[in-house]
C-alpha positions as protocol buffer text, in pm:
chain_id: "A"
residue {
  index: 1
  type: UNK
  ca { x: 569 y: -520 z: -1588 }
}
residue {
  index: 2
  type: UNK
  ca { x: 428 y: -601 z: -1248 }
}
residue {
  index: 3
  type: UNK
  ca { x: 343 y: -943 z: -1112 }
}
residue {
  index: 4
  type: UNK
  ca { x: 66 y: -941 z: -852 }
}
residue {
  index: 5
  type: UNK
  ca { x: 10 y: -1255 z: -645 }
}
residue {
  index: 6
  type: UNK
  ca { x: -262 y: -1284 z: -384 }
}
residue {
  index: 7
  type: UNK
  ca { x: -231 y: -1554 z: -120 }
}
residue {
  index: 8
  type: UNK
  ca { x: -501 y: -1607 z: 137 }
}
residue {
  index: 9
  type: UNK
  ca { x: -402 y: -1699 z: 490 }
}
residue {
  index: 10
  type: UNK
  ca { x: -597 y: -1751 z: 807 }
}
residue {
  index: 11
  type: UNK
  ca { x: -735 y: -1415 z: 905 }
}
residue {
  index: 12
  type: UNK
  ca { x: -624 y: -1226 z: 596 }
}
residue {
  index: 13
  type: UNK
  ca { x: -441 y: -1212 z: 268 }
}
residue {
  index: 14
  type: UNK
  ca { x: -96 y: -1129 z: 136 }
}
residue {
  index: 15
  type: UNK
  ca { x: -53 y: -933 z: -186 }
}
residue {
  index: 16
  type: UNK
  ca { x: 297 y: -985 z: -324 }
}
residue {
  index: 17
  type: UNK
  ca { x: 428 y: -743 z: -586 }
}
residue {
  index: 18
  type: UNK
  ca { x: 723 y: -805 z: -817 }
}
residue {
  index: 19
  type: UNK
  ca { x: 855 y: -560 z: -1077 }
}
residue {
  index: 20
  type: UNK
  ca { x: 761 y: -202 z: -1159 }
}
residue {
  index: 21
  type: UNK
  ca { x: 463 y: -34 z: -993 }
}
residue {
  index: 22
  type: UNK
  ca { x: 414 y: 226 z: -1264 }
}
residue {
  index: 23
  type: UNK
  ca { x: 186 y: 326 z: -1549 }
}
residue {
  index: 24
  type: UNK
  ca { x: -98 y: 85 z: -1627 }
}
residue {
  index: 25
  type: UNK
  ca { x: 18 y: -154 z: -1353 }
}
residue {
  index: 26
  type: UNK
  ca { x: -97 y: 95 z: -1089 }
}
residue {
  index: 27
  type: UNK
  ca { x: -452 y: 64 z: -1224 }
}
residue {
  index: 28
  type: UNK
  ca { x: -420 y: -315 z: -1224 }
}
residue {
  index: 29
  type: UNK
  ca { x: -309 y: -313 z: -859 }
}
residue {
  index: 30
  type: UNK
  ca { x: -599 y: -79 z: -774 }
}
residue {
  index: 31
  type: UNK
  ca { x: -843 y: -329 z: -929 }
}
residue {
  index: 32
  type: UNK
  ca { x: -679 y: -612 z: -737 }
}
residue {
  index: 33
  type: UNK
  ca { x: -697 y: -409 z: -414 }
}
residue {
  index: 34
  type: UNK
  ca { x: -1067 y: -343 z: -467 }
}
residue {
  index: 35
  type: UNK
  ca { x: -1122 y: -716 z: -521 }
}
residue {
  index: 36
  type: UNK
  ca { x: -928 y: -819 z: -212 }
}
residue {
  index: 37
  type: UNK
  ca { x: -1092 y: -562 z: 16 }
}
residue {
  index: 38
  type: UNK
  ca { x: -1439 y: -654 z: -113 }
}
residue {
  index: 39
  type: UNK
  ca { x: -1408 y: -986 z: 72 }
}
residue {
  index: 40
  type: UNK
  ca { x: -1180 y: -901 z: 365 }
}
residue {
  index: 41
  type: UNK
  ca { x: -1097 y: -611 z: 590 }
}
residue {
  index: 42
  type: UNK
  ca { x: -807 y: -399 z: 462 }
}
residue {
  index: 43
  type: UNK
  ca { x: -644 y: -426 z: 806 }
}
residue {
  index: 44
  type: UNK
  ca { x: -600 y: -800 z: 751 }
}
residue {
  index: 45
  type: UNK
  ca { x: -406 y: -751 z: 426 }
}
residue {
  index: 46
  type: UNK
  ca { x: -26 y: -745 z: 396 }
}
residue {
  index: 47
  type: UNK
  ca { x: 133 y: -597 z: 85 }
}
residue {
  index: 48
  type: UNK
  ca { x: 485 y: -727 z: 27 }
}
residue {
  index: 49
  type: UNK
  ca { x: 708 y: -508 z: -187 }
}
residue {
  index: 50
  type: UNK
  ca { x: 1040 y: -691 z: -150 }
}
residue {
  index: 51
  type: UNK
  ca { x: 1074 y: -755 z: -525 }
}
residue {
  index: 52
  type: UNK
  ca { x: 952 y: -413 z: -644 }
}
residue {
  index: 53
  type: UNK
  ca { x: 1215 y: -235 z: -854 }
}
residue {
  index: 54
  type: UNK
  ca { x: 1044 y: 100 z: -921 }
}
residue {
  index: 55
  type: UNK
  ca { x: 742 y: 297 z: -797 }
}
residue {
  index: 56
  type: UNK
  ca { x: 611 y: 603 z: -981 }
}
residue {
  index: 57
  type: UNK
  ca { x: 409 y: 885 z: -821 }
}
residue {
  index: 58
  type: UNK
  ca { x: 74 y: 720 z: -899 }
}
residue {
  index: 59
  type: UNK
  ca { x: 203 y: 398 z: -742 }
}
residue {
  index: 60
  type: UNK
  ca { x: 310 y: 589 z: -430 }
}
residue {
  index: 61
  type: UNK
  ca { x: -35 y: 749 z: -408 }
}
residue {
  index: 62
  type: UNK
  ca { x: -205 y: 409 z: -434 }
}
residue {
  index: 63
  type: UNK
  ca { x: 23 y: 259 z: -168 }
}
residue {
  index: 64
  type: UNK
  ca { x: -56 y: 557 z: 57 }
}
residue {
  index: 65
  type: UNK
  ca { x: -429 y: 493 z: 11 }
}
residue {
  index: 66
  type: UNK
  ca { x: -383 y: 124 z: 89 }
}
residue {
  index: 67
  type: UNK
  ca { x: -182 y: 212 z: 400 }
}
residue {
  index: 68
  type: UNK
  ca { x: -443 y: 465 z: 516 }
}
residue {
  index: 69
  type: UNK
  ca { x: -713 y: 201 z: 474 }
}
residue {
  index: 70
  type: UNK
  ca { x: -519 y: -26 z: 708 }
}
residue {
  index: 71
  type: UNK
  ca { x: -296 y: -249 z: 493 }
}
residue {
  index: 72
  type: UNK
  ca { x: 45 y: -344 z: 630 }
}
residue {
  index: 73
  type: UNK
  ca { x: 311 y: -249 z: 374 }
}
residue {
  index: 74
  type: UNK
  ca { x: 635 y: -448 z: 394 }
}
residue {
  index: 75
  type: UNK
  ca { x: 964 y: -391 z: 212 }
}
residue {
  index: 76
  type: UNK
  ca { x: 1328 y: -490 z: 243 }
}
residue {
  index: 77
  type: UNK
  ca { x: 1517 y: -286 z: -19 }
}
residue {
  index: 78
  type: UNK
  ca { x: 1652 y: 62 z: 50 }
}
residue {
  index: 79
  type: UNK
  ca { x: 1436 y: 233 z: -212 }
}
residue {
  index: 80
  type: UNK
  ca { x: 1110 y: 69 z: -113 }
}
residue {
  index: 81
  type: UNK
  ca { x: 1174 y: 111 z: 260 }
}
residue {
  index: 82
  type: UNK
  ca { x: 1239 y: 483 z: 202 }
}
residue {
  index: 83
  type: UNK
  ca { x: 916 y: 515 z: 5 }
}
residue {
  index: 84
  type: UNK
  ca { x: 719 y: 334 z: 276 }
}
residue {
  index: 85
  type: UNK
  ca { x: 874 y: 559 z: 541 }
}
residue {
  index: 86
  type: UNK
  ca { x: 765 y: 862 z: 336 }
}
residue {
  index: 87
  type: UNK
  ca { x: 412 y: 718 z: 302 }
}
residue {
  index: 88
  type: UNK
  ca { x: 391 y: 656 z: 677 }
}
residue {
  index: 89
  type: UNK
  ca { x: 515 y: 1006 z: 755 }
}
residue {
  index: 90
  type: UNK
  ca { x: 267 y: 1172 z: 519 }
}
residue {
  index: 91
  type: UNK
  ca { x: -17 y: 961 z: 657 }
}
residue {
  index: 92
  type: UNK
  ca { x: 69 y: 1064 z: 1014 }
}
residue {
  index: 93
  type: UNK
  ca { x: 84 y: 1431 z: 906 }
}
residue {
  index: 94
  type: UNK
  ca { x: -258 y: 1405 z: 742 }
}
residue {
  index: 95
  type: UNK
  ca { x: -409 y: 1245 z: 1053 }
}
residue {
  index: 96
  type: UNK
  ca { x: -250 y: 1514 z: 1269 }
}
residue {
  index: 97
  type: UNK
  ca { x: -387 y: 1795 z: 1050 }
}
residue {
  index: 98
  type: UNK
  ca { x: -730 y: 1629 z: 1055 }
}
residue {
  index: 99
  type: UNK
  ca { x: -723 y: 1611 z: 1436 }
}
residue {
  index: 100
  type: UNK
  ca { x: -626 y: 1979 z: 1456 }
}
residue {
  index: 101
  type: UNK
  ca { x: -916 y: 2077 z: 1226 }
}
residue {
  index: 102
  type: UNK
  ca { x: -1155 y: 1868 z: 1435 }
}
residue {
  index: 103
  type: UNK
  ca { x: -1037 y: 2037 z: 1754 }
}
residue {
  index: 104
  type: UNK
  ca { x: -826 y: 1741 z: 1866 }
}
residue {
  index: 105
  type: UNK
  ca { x: -463 y: 1741 z: 1978 }
}
């Protein structure tokens, strides 16, 4: 089970997740993400994962997409911080490979 709460704030929104980001809940978060980003810029959205207890591979892929679109991902637990570090590292590697293909750095 995953609880998704969306709170609007001046200049953006906060998406708070609680529980397991796995299975059908990944699709539910994707629908929520589409809804939130339809009315505000992804860079103004914070995704708080402090109460997330598990993230499967599809959940990691969705978080990576959200991060690459500009969302700020926040976590406090060891597991979620490690996953977010992995997502950030892979995103930087992808950008670096893209720059190399485009003739950049």
